[in-house]
N, C-alpha and C positions, 0 to 999 in steps of 0.2 A: 504493500499500499504505500509506503514511503520509501524514497530512494535518496541516499545522501548524495552531497555534491561529488565526493571522491568516487562513488560507485557509478555515477553517470559519466563522470570524466573518463573512467576506465572503459566504458562501452561506446563512446562516440564514434561514429563512423561504421558501426556494425550493420550488417544488412537487415537484421531482424529488430531493429530499434527505430521508433519514430518518436521525435519530440515536438511538442506543440507549446508555443508561447502563447498565454491566455491574458497577457496583462490588459487591464482596462481600468478606466477611472469614470465612475458615475458622475454623469453632468458634463463630462468632457470626452464625448463619444470618439474623438479622434486621437486622443492621446496615448492610448495603448498601442495602436497601430503605428503611430509615429515614433514611439519609444523602441518598437520592434524594428523598424526600418532604420533607426539609428545605430542599433546594436542588439545582437540576441545571442543565445548559445548556438554554436555552429551546427548547421544542419536542421535548426528548428523551423517549423512551419508556424503560422498564425492563426489562431482562432478568435474571432472577434465576439465578445458577448452579444452584441445586438444584431450581428449580420449572420453569424453562424451558429451560436450557441442559444438563439432565441427565434421565436417565429414573429410574425406581424402582429402589431397590437390591434385589438378589437374593443368592443364594447365591454366585453367581459374577458377574463383570462389573465388579468394583471398586466404589469408593466413589461415583463419578460416571459411571455408564454413559451412553452416548449416548442422547439424547432420541429418541422416536419421530418419524421425519422428518415425516409428515403433520401431527402436533400442532405441532411447532415452525413449519412452514410455514404454518399457519394463524395462529399468533401473528405471525409476520412479516408475513403479508398484512393482518392486521387494523391494523397500523400503517402500511401503505401500501406495502410492499416488494413490487416487481414488475419486470419487465424494463425497462430504462431508468432505473431509480432508483439513486441513489449512496447507499449506506449508510456511515455512520461510527459506530464503536464506540469507547467509551472506559471506562476504569476509574480506579482511584486506585493502580494497582500491583496485583501478584499474578497477573498473566497471565490475568485474566478476560476482558478485551477480546479477547485472541489466541484464546481459546476460542471466542467468539462469531464472530470473523473466520473461524477455520477451518470452524465448523459452517455458516455461511451459505454459504461456498464449496463445502463438502462437498454441501450440498443443491442446488447447481446455479447460484448467482449469484456472478459474479466481482467485480462492482463494489461492493466493500467495502473501506474503509480504517480504519486504527487512528489515532486522535488521538494525535499525538506527545507525550508528557508527561502525557497524560490529564487528568483534572479538576484536579489541582494546578497544571498550566500554565495552565489556562483561568483559575483563580482568581488565579494570580499576576500576570496582566496587568491584574486589576481588571474584567474583563468581566462583564456582567449574569449572574445566576443568578435561578431563579424556582422557586417551590413550586407553580406552576400546572400540572396534568396536561394533557397534549396530548389533542386530540379524536381518536378512531379514524378512520382513513382507509382504509376496506376496499378491498383489492385482492386480486388472485390471484398468490399466489407461484409462480413457475416452477420447480416441484419436478422436479429432475433429479439424483437421488442418485447420487454418485460412490462406489459401494460398494468399488471397487477401492483407494480411499485408506485403507481399514482393514484391519488385520492381525489375524487371529483368534488366540487363544492357541495353537492347535495348530501354527500356523506359526512363533510365537514359541518354542515348545518346541522345534521341529526346527532352528531357527537357533541356539538357544543350545547345543543338544547337538552342533552341527557337522554335522548331517545336510543342512543346506540352506544355501545362501549367504545372508549378510545382515549387517547391522551394527547392533546394538542399542545406542542412545544414550540414556542416562539424563539427564534434565534437572534432578534433584534437586541440592540442596547437596552438596558433597563430603563432609561429615560423615554424612549420611543414606546417601549412596552407599556409603561405607566401612562403614557399620554401627556408627559410633562412637556414634550416638544414633538414636532414632526417636520423634518426638514424636506421631505420628499413628496409624501402622499397628502391627499386633500383632507384627511380625516385622522386625528390623533387617537390612540387607544390600542386595544387588542381584541381579539376574538374572545367572547365570554367563555370562561372555563379553562382558558390556556395557562399554561406554566412558562416561565421564562428562563432561558438558559443561553445568555449571550453568546454566540460563537466564538468571539474573540478571547473569552476566557479559556479556551482550549489551546491557545497559542501563547508560547513563552515571549518575553520581551525581545528576544533575538530574532523573533519570527519563525522559529522552529516549533513543531508541534509537541505539546506535552505528551507524556508516555500513557500507556494504557491505564496504570492505576489512577493517575490523575484525571484521565477521562471517565473512568468509571465512577469517581467520586463526583464528578459534575453531574452525572446522570443517576445519582443514588436514589432519586425519588421515582425512577422508573422500575416497575416489577416485571413488566413484560415488554420488551422492546417491539414486539409485534403489533402492539397497541398504539405505539407512538406515530402520530402524523406531525411531520416537520413543516414549519412555514417560517417566513420571515417577511420582507416587504414585497418581495416579487419573485421568490423561488430560487434565488441565487445562494445567499448565505445559509439558507436551510440546508443546503448541500454540505456546507462545511460542518453543521452539527451532524448530519448522517455519516460524514467521514470520521468525524471523532468518535461516534457511537461504534463505527465498524473498528477503529482502533482499540477501542475498549471490549471488543468482542460481543457488542450488543447488536446483533443481526436482525433484520426483519422490519426495521421502521420504514415508513412510506413517506412520500412527498406530496403536499399540496402545492401544486406549482404556481398557480395563481397567487397564492398567499395573501397578505393583508390588502394588497392593491386591487386584488379580485374581489375580496370579501366586501370592501366598501363600495364597490361598483354596484352592489345591490342596496337600494335605499331603505329596503324594509329589514336589513340586517342589523341586530343589535351590536352595540360597541361597549366594551368595558373600559375602565380606566382604573388607576392605582395598582396595587401589588396583586390583586386577586381578580 
Protein backbone atom coordinates (compact mmCIF):
# COMPACT_ATOMS: atom_id res chain seq x y z
CA UNK A 1 0.00 0.00 0.00
CA UNK A 2 2.87 2.36 0.81
CA UNK A 3 6.17 2.52 -1.02
CA UNK A 4 9.19 4.42 0.22
CA UNK A 5 11.21 6.87 -1.82
CA UNK A 6 14.16 4.47 -1.71
CA UNK A 7 12.09 1.53 -2.95
CA UNK A 8 10.62 3.56 -5.80
CA UNK A 9 14.04 4.88 -6.82
CA UNK A 10 15.36 1.33 -7.05
CA UNK A 11 12.55 0.33 -9.42
CA UNK A 12 12.43 3.34 -11.75
CA UNK A 13 12.71 2.29 -15.37
CA UNK A 14 11.30 -1.20 -14.84
CA UNK A 15 8.88 -2.31 -17.54
CA UNK A 16 6.37 -3.47 -14.94
CA UNK A 17 6.13 -0.13 -13.14
CA UNK A 18 3.83 2.81 -13.94
CA UNK A 19 4.01 6.03 -11.89
CA UNK A 20 1.38 8.77 -11.75
CA UNK A 21 1.80 12.30 -10.48
CA UNK A 22 -1.53 13.41 -8.96
CA UNK A 23 -0.63 16.84 -7.63
CA UNK A 24 -3.59 19.23 -7.55
CA UNK A 25 -4.60 22.34 -5.64
CA UNK A 26 -8.28 22.95 -4.95
CA UNK A 27 -9.26 26.38 -6.21
CA UNK A 28 -6.21 26.49 -8.49
CA UNK A 29 -7.13 23.92 -11.14
CA UNK A 30 -4.03 24.42 -13.28
CA UNK A 31 -1.46 24.50 -10.49
CA UNK A 32 -0.95 20.75 -10.28
CA UNK A 33 -0.40 20.23 -13.99
CA UNK A 34 1.91 23.23 -14.14
CA UNK A 35 3.95 21.82 -11.26
CA UNK A 36 4.13 18.49 -13.08
CA UNK A 37 5.34 20.17 -16.26
CA UNK A 38 7.97 22.07 -14.28
CA UNK A 39 9.37 18.87 -12.85
CA UNK A 40 8.24 15.39 -11.82
CA UNK A 41 9.62 11.98 -10.96
CA UNK A 42 11.22 10.56 -14.13
CA UNK A 43 8.76 8.49 -16.14
CA UNK A 44 5.67 9.70 -14.26
CA UNK A 45 2.44 10.37 -16.13
CA UNK A 46 -0.05 12.95 -14.86
CA UNK A 47 -3.58 12.41 -13.55
CA UNK A 48 -5.65 15.55 -13.03
CA UNK A 49 -8.24 15.49 -10.25
CA UNK A 50 -10.86 17.32 -12.27
CA UNK A 51 -10.02 16.14 -15.79
CA UNK A 52 -9.12 12.49 -15.12
CA UNK A 53 -10.16 11.46 -11.62
CA UNK A 54 -13.62 13.09 -11.69
CA UNK A 55 -16.59 13.24 -14.03
CA UNK A 56 -18.58 16.28 -15.16
CA UNK A 57 -20.48 18.17 -12.48
CA UNK A 58 -24.27 17.98 -12.57
CA UNK A 59 -27.17 19.14 -10.42
CA UNK A 60 -26.45 16.30 -8.00
CA UNK A 61 -23.42 14.12 -7.42
CA UNK A 62 -21.14 16.62 -5.73
CA UNK A 63 -18.18 18.70 -6.82
CA UNK A 64 -16.06 15.73 -7.90
CA UNK A 65 -18.31 12.93 -9.20
CA UNK A 66 -16.67 9.64 -10.03
CA UNK A 67 -15.29 9.52 -13.57
CA UNK A 68 -16.71 7.25 -16.24
CA UNK A 69 -14.99 3.90 -15.55
CA UNK A 70 -14.28 3.11 -19.21
CA UNK A 71 -12.79 6.56 -19.84
CA UNK A 72 -10.45 6.36 -16.85
CA UNK A 73 -9.55 2.78 -17.77
CA UNK A 74 -8.54 3.98 -21.25
CA UNK A 75 -6.33 6.71 -19.74
CA UNK A 76 -4.68 4.22 -17.40
CA UNK A 77 -4.22 1.74 -20.22
CA UNK A 78 -2.59 4.41 -22.39
CA UNK A 79 0.09 4.74 -19.71
CA UNK A 80 0.70 1.00 -19.72
CA UNK A 81 -1.42 -0.08 -16.77
CA UNK A 82 -2.56 -3.67 -17.12
CA UNK A 83 -2.53 -6.93 -15.15
CA UNK A 84 0.87 -7.64 -13.63
CA UNK A 85 1.90 -3.98 -13.50
CA UNK A 86 2.72 -2.19 -10.26
CA UNK A 87 1.24 1.31 -10.10
CA UNK A 88 2.62 4.03 -7.83
CA UNK A 89 0.74 7.28 -7.24
CA UNK A 90 2.00 10.39 -5.52
CA UNK A 91 0.97 13.96 -4.76
CA UNK A 92 2.19 16.85 -2.62
CA UNK A 93 -0.53 16.48 0.01
CA UNK A 94 -4.26 17.02 -0.14
CA UNK A 95 -5.35 13.41 -0.53
CA UNK A 96 -5.16 13.39 -4.33
CA UNK A 97 -2.98 10.29 -4.52
CA UNK A 98 -5.40 8.42 -2.26
CA UNK A 99 -8.26 9.32 -4.62
CA UNK A 100 -6.26 7.77 -7.46
CA UNK A 101 -5.36 4.76 -5.27
CA UNK A 102 -9.01 4.14 -4.46
CA UNK A 103 -10.22 4.65 -8.04
CA UNK A 104 -7.68 2.31 -9.60
CA UNK A 105 -8.66 -0.40 -7.13
CA UNK A 106 -12.35 0.40 -7.66
CA UNK A 107 -11.80 -0.25 -11.36
CA UNK A 108 -10.35 -3.64 -10.59
CA UNK A 109 -6.55 -3.43 -10.18
CA UNK A 110 -5.14 -4.04 -6.69
CA UNK A 111 -1.44 -3.56 -7.41
CA UNK A 112 -1.29 0.14 -6.60
CA UNK A 113 0.79 1.85 -3.92
CA UNK A 114 1.10 5.38 -2.59
CA UNK A 115 4.52 7.04 -2.36
CA UNK A 116 5.00 7.73 1.33
CA UNK A 117 5.68 11.43 1.80
CA UNK A 118 4.85 12.15 -1.83
CA UNK A 119 6.81 14.47 -4.10
CA UNK A 120 8.19 16.53 -1.19
CA UNK A 121 9.86 13.40 0.22
CA UNK A 122 11.35 12.62 -3.20
CA UNK A 123 12.72 16.15 -3.49
CA UNK A 124 14.05 16.15 0.06
CA UNK A 125 16.39 13.28 -0.77
CA UNK A 126 17.85 15.16 -3.73
CA UNK A 127 16.73 12.57 -6.25
CA UNK A 128 16.38 13.69 -9.88
CA UNK A 129 13.27 15.25 -11.38
CA UNK A 130 12.56 15.92 -15.02
CA UNK A 131 10.29 17.99 -17.25
CA UNK A 132 10.45 15.34 -19.97
CA UNK A 133 7.08 13.79 -20.73
CA UNK A 134 6.90 9.99 -20.80
CA UNK A 135 6.00 8.20 -24.00
CA UNK A 136 2.64 6.37 -24.12
CA UNK A 137 2.81 2.62 -23.57
CA UNK A 138 -0.61 1.42 -24.74
CA UNK A 139 -2.03 -1.55 -22.89
CA UNK A 140 -5.44 -2.92 -21.97
CA UNK A 141 -6.59 -2.01 -18.47
CA UNK A 142 -8.43 -4.96 -16.86
CA UNK A 143 -11.71 -3.17 -16.13
CA UNK A 144 -13.63 -4.94 -13.36
CA UNK A 145 -15.67 -2.27 -11.61
CA UNK A 146 -16.41 -2.91 -7.95
CA UNK A 147 -19.71 -1.08 -7.82
CA UNK A 148 -20.44 -2.46 -4.36
CA UNK A 149 -17.76 -0.12 -3.00
CA UNK A 150 -20.00 2.88 -3.67
CA UNK A 151 -22.91 4.05 -1.52
CA UNK A 152 -25.75 5.97 -3.22
CA UNK A 153 -27.38 8.98 -1.61
CA UNK A 154 -30.57 6.98 -0.93
CA UNK A 155 -28.66 4.63 1.38
CA UNK A 156 -26.89 7.53 3.08
CA UNK A 157 -30.28 9.13 3.69
CA UNK A 158 -31.57 5.92 5.27
CA UNK A 159 -28.50 5.49 7.48
CA UNK A 160 -28.62 9.12 8.61
CA UNK A 161 -32.28 8.78 9.54
CA UNK A 162 -31.64 5.57 11.48
CA UNK A 163 -33.66 3.42 9.10
CA UNK A 164 -30.67 1.31 8.09
CA UNK A 165 -27.50 0.26 9.94
CA UNK A 166 -24.32 2.08 9.06
CA UNK A 167 -21.72 4.52 10.35
CA UNK A 168 -21.09 7.76 8.48
CA UNK A 169 -17.51 9.00 8.90
CA UNK A 170 -16.67 12.55 7.82
CA UNK A 171 -13.03 13.15 6.81
CA UNK A 172 -13.13 16.96 6.86
CA UNK A 173 -11.40 19.17 9.41
CA UNK A 174 -13.21 19.56 12.72
CA UNK A 175 -14.20 23.20 12.08
CA UNK A 176 -15.94 22.27 8.83
CA UNK A 177 -17.62 19.27 10.44
CA UNK A 178 -18.92 21.41 13.27
CA UNK A 179 -20.11 24.08 10.85
CA UNK A 180 -17.89 26.75 12.38
CA UNK A 181 -16.72 27.64 8.88
CA UNK A 182 -17.23 26.46 5.32
CA UNK A 183 -14.71 27.78 2.79
CA UNK A 184 -15.92 25.76 -0.20
CA UNK A 185 -19.53 24.60 -0.09
CA UNK A 186 -22.69 26.67 0.18
CA UNK A 187 -23.87 25.19 3.49
CA UNK A 188 -21.88 24.53 6.67
CA UNK A 189 -22.29 21.50 8.90
CA UNK A 190 -22.42 17.74 8.47
CA UNK A 191 -24.76 14.86 7.73
CA UNK A 192 -26.81 14.07 10.88
CA UNK A 193 -25.48 11.07 12.75
CA UNK A 194 -21.97 11.26 11.30
CA UNK A 195 -18.72 10.90 13.24
CA UNK A 196 -15.71 13.09 12.53
CA UNK A 197 -12.27 11.62 11.74
CA UNK A 198 -10.20 14.35 10.06
CA UNK A 199 -8.06 12.62 7.45
CA UNK A 200 -5.00 14.77 8.11
CA UNK A 201 -4.72 13.28 11.58
CA UNK A 202 -3.53 10.10 9.87
CA UNK A 203 -0.46 11.86 8.50
CA UNK A 204 2.70 12.77 10.45
CA UNK A 205 4.13 16.31 10.34
CA UNK A 206 6.71 15.22 7.74
CA UNK A 207 3.94 14.18 5.34
CA UNK A 208 4.43 10.45 5.82
CA UNK A 209 1.58 8.21 6.93
CA UNK A 210 1.31 7.11 10.53
CA UNK A 211 1.59 3.39 11.16
CA UNK A 212 -1.16 0.78 11.49
CA UNK A 213 -1.44 1.07 15.29
CA UNK A 214 -1.92 4.83 15.12
CA UNK A 215 -4.52 4.42 12.39
CA UNK A 216 -6.40 1.81 14.40
CA UNK A 217 -6.44 4.21 17.33
CA UNK A 218 -7.96 6.91 15.11
CA UNK A 219 -10.81 4.56 14.21
CA UNK A 220 -11.25 2.94 17.60
CA UNK A 221 -14.95 3.91 17.48
CA UNK A 222 -15.46 1.52 14.54
CA UNK A 223 -16.78 -1.87 15.57
CA UNK A 224 -17.35 -3.22 12.07
CA UNK A 225 -15.51 -1.48 9.20
CA UNK A 226 -18.01 -2.93 6.74
CA UNK A 227 -20.61 -0.58 8.25
CA UNK A 228 -18.50 2.52 7.55
CA UNK A 229 -19.59 4.98 4.86
CA UNK A 230 -16.76 7.43 4.25
CA UNK A 231 -17.44 10.95 3.04
CA UNK A 232 -15.85 14.39 2.98
CA UNK A 233 -16.59 17.52 0.96
CA UNK A 234 -16.59 15.95 -2.49
CA UNK A 235 -15.34 12.36 -2.24
CA UNK A 236 -11.59 13.09 -2.42
CA UNK A 237 -10.18 13.11 1.11
CA UNK A 238 -12.70 10.46 2.15
CA UNK A 239 -10.45 8.18 0.08
CA UNK A 240 -7.58 9.18 2.37
CA UNK A 241 -9.56 7.86 5.33
CA UNK A 242 -10.31 4.66 3.42
CA UNK A 243 -6.58 4.36 2.77
CA UNK A 244 -5.82 4.90 6.46
CA UNK A 245 -8.38 2.27 7.43
CA UNK A 246 -6.78 -0.17 5.01
CA UNK A 247 -3.39 0.56 6.59
CA UNK A 248 -4.99 -0.33 9.92
CA UNK A 249 -6.34 -3.59 8.53
CA UNK A 250 -9.91 -2.30 8.67
CA UNK A 251 -11.26 -3.54 5.36
CA UNK A 252 -14.70 -3.27 3.82
CA UNK A 253 -15.57 0.40 4.30
CA UNK A 254 -17.34 2.10 1.39
CA UNK A 255 -17.42 5.55 -0.20
CA UNK A 256 -20.23 8.06 -0.60
CA UNK A 257 -18.72 9.74 -3.67
CA UNK A 258 -20.83 12.88 -3.77
CA UNK A 259 -20.24 13.49 -0.07
CA UNK A 260 -21.25 16.75 1.62
CA UNK A 261 -21.48 18.72 -1.65
CA UNK A 262 -24.00 16.19 -2.95
CA UNK A 263 -25.93 15.97 0.34
CA UNK A 264 -26.60 19.72 0.42
CA UNK A 265 -27.73 19.74 -3.22
CA UNK A 266 -31.03 18.33 -1.93
CA UNK A 267 -32.84 21.18 -0.10
CA UNK A 268 -34.90 18.73 1.93
CA UNK A 269 -31.86 17.10 3.54
CA UNK A 270 -31.30 17.96 7.21
CA UNK A 271 -28.03 19.50 8.33
CA UNK A 272 -26.34 19.04 11.70
CA UNK A 273 -23.85 21.36 13.39
CA UNK A 274 -21.66 21.07 16.44
CA UNK A 275 -19.86 17.93 17.58
CA UNK A 276 -22.81 15.56 17.24
